[in-house]
C-alpha positions in Angstrom: 31.9 -18.1 24.2 29.4 -19.9 26.3 26.7 -22.1 24.6 23.4 -20.2 24.2 20.8 -21.6 26.5 18.3 -23.8 24.6 20.1 -23.5 21.3 20.8 -27.2 20.4 22.1 -26.4 16.9 25.2 -28.6 17.4 22.8 -31.5 18.2 20.7 -31.0 15.1 22.8 -29.7 12.2 25.9 -31.9 12.0 26.2 -35.6 11.4 27.6 -37.6 14.2 29.2 -40.9 13.2 29.9 -42.3 16.6 27.2 -44.2 18.6 24.8 -42.2 20.7 22.6 -43.9 23.3 19.4 -44.6 21.4 21.2 -44.0 18.1 23.7 -46.8 17.7 24.7 -45.7 14.2 25.1 -42.0 15.1 22.8 -39.5 13.4 22.7 -37.9 9.9 23.1 -34.1 9.4 19.9 -32.2 10.0 18.4 -34.9 12.3 17.7 -34.0 15.9 19.7 -36.1 18.4 17.5 -38.4 20.4 19.3 -37.2 23.5 18.2 -33.5 22.9 15.4 -32.6 25.2 12.3 -30.7 24.0 13.8 -27.5 25.4 17.1 -28.2 23.6 19.3 -29.5 26.5 21.5 -32.5 26.2 20.1 -35.3 28.3 23.5 -37.0 28.6 25.6 -33.9 29.2 28.4 -34.8 31.7 27.7 -38.6 31.5 30.3 -41.1 30.2 28.0 -42.3 27.4 28.1 -38.9 25.8 30.1 -39.2 22.5 33.7 -37.8 22.5 32.8 -35.6 19.5 30.1 -33.9 21.6 32.4 -33.6 24.7 35.1 -31.9 22.5 32.8 -29.4 20.9 33.4 -25.8 22.0 31.0 -23.0 21.1 32.6 -20.2 19.2 31.3 -17.2 17.1 32.6 -18.6 13.8 30.5 -21.8 14.2 27.6 -20.6 16.4 27.0 -17.1 14.9 24.9 -14.7 16.9 21.7 -16.8 17.2 20.3 -20.4 16.8 19.3 -19.9 13.2 22.7 -18.6 12.2 24.3 -21.5 14.1 22.2 -24.0 12.1 23.2 -22.3 8.8 26.9 -22.2 9.7 27.1 -25.7 10.9 25.1 -27.0 7.9 27.5 -25.2 5.6 30.5 -26.7 7.4 28.9 -30.2 7.2 28.5 -29.7 3.4 32.0 -28.6 2.8 33.6 -31.3 5.0 31.6 -34.1 3.1 32.3 -33.0 -0.5 
């Protein structure tokens, strides 16, 4: 599946433990990435400073659901279950 234009759920819901430009300690779950634009586009997409975890992410229905709200819910649940 292709990423939904302007979604940004994967840049908000999960924690990212690797450094991100402007966020040297990564970001906690539920916090908007500083590199996410106001219209929910990655400002460092395709650039070498983009974290590996972000480059490796692939959108799929099991994680992204059918809309942004569902994606936030599903990713938040995954975050919870992987940090128990």
